[in-house]
C-alpha positions as CSV (number, residue, x, y, z in Angstrom):
1,M,-5.8,-4.6,6.7
2,H,-7.1,-3.1,3.4
3,M,-5.4,0.2,3.9
4,G,-2.1,-1.4,4.6
5,A,-2.4,-3.4,1.4
6,L,-3.4,-0.2,-0.5
7,A,-0.4,1.7,0.9
8,S,2.0,-1.2,0.0
9,A,0.6,-1.6,-3.5
10,A,0.9,2.1,-4.1
11,G,4.6,1.6,-4.2
12,L,4.1,0.5,-7.8
13,L,2.7,3.9,-8.8
14,P,4.5,7.1,-9.9
15,P,5.5,9.4,-7.0
16,A,2.4,11.8,-7.0
17,P,-0.3,9.1,-7.1
18,R,1.8,7.0,-4.7
19,N,1.9,9.7,-2.1
20,L,-1.8,10.5,-2.5
21,A,-2.8,6.8,-2.1
22,R,-0.5,6.4,1.0
23,S,-1.8,9.6,2.6
24,F,-5.3,8.4,2.0
25,A,-4.6,5.1,3.6
26,V,-3.0,6.6,6.7
27,A,-5.7,9.2,7.1
28,L,-8.5,6.7,6.8
29,S,-6.8,4.4,9.3
30,L,-6.4,7.2,11.8
31,T,-10.1,8.0,11.5
32,R,-10.8,4.5,12.9
33,V,-9.0,5.5,16.1
34,A,-10.4,9.0,16.2
35,L,-14.0,7.6,16.0
36,L,-13.1,5.1,18.7
37,A,-13.9,2.2,16.4
38,H,-10.6,0.5,17.0
39,W,-7.6,0.7,19.3
40,V,-4.4,2.0,18.0
41,S,-2.8,-1.4,18.3
42,D,-5.6,-2.9,16.2
43,V,-5.1,-0.4,13.4
44,V,-1.3,-0.8,13.4
45,A,-1.6,-4.6,13.4
46,G,-4.1,-4.5,10.6
47,F,-2.0,-2.1,8.6
48,M,1.1,-4.3,9.0
49,L,-0.9,-7.5,8.1
50,G,-2.2,-5.8,5.0
51,I,1.3,-4.9,3.9
52,V,2.5,-8.5,4.5
53,V,-0.4,-10.0,2.6
54,E,0.0,-7.6,-0.3
55,R,3.7,-8.4,-0.6
56,L,3.1,-12.2,-0.4
57,F,0.5,-12.0,-3.2
58,R,2.5,-9.5,-5.4
59,P,4.4,-12.2,-7.3
60,F,1.0,-13.6,-8.4
61,T,-0.4,-10.3,-9.7
62,M,0.4,-8.0,-12.6
63,A,3.1,-6.3,-10.4
64,K,5.8,-8.6,-11.6
65,S,5.1,-7.9,-15.3
66,R,4.9,-4.2,-14.6
67,Q,8.3,-4.3,-13.0
68,R,9.7,-6.0,-16.1
69,Q,8.2,-3.3,-18.3
70,R,9.9,-0.6,-16.2
71,K,13.3,-2.3,-16.5
72,G,12.9,-2.9,-20.2
73,S,11.9,0.8,-21.0
74,G,14.6,2.2,-18.7
75,D,11.9,4.4,-17.1
76,S,12.2,4.5,-13.4
77,H,9.5,6.0,-11.1
78,D,11.4,5.5,-7.8
């Protein structure tokens, strides 16, 4: 779940750090399967749950104010 939330929250970062964070999250999640610590379905479900939870909590975090800052400065990282 944590890695899904990390990958989702990384969408707020500039492209290079965003790609690094998402790659890290996917790689770490895949190690759980490779080490036979979890089934693939468990990892996928946890990843998706992390994304959903992060998106639900995003309005209550600094993400909202950061989006306003980007719009106000005209600087777009997407």
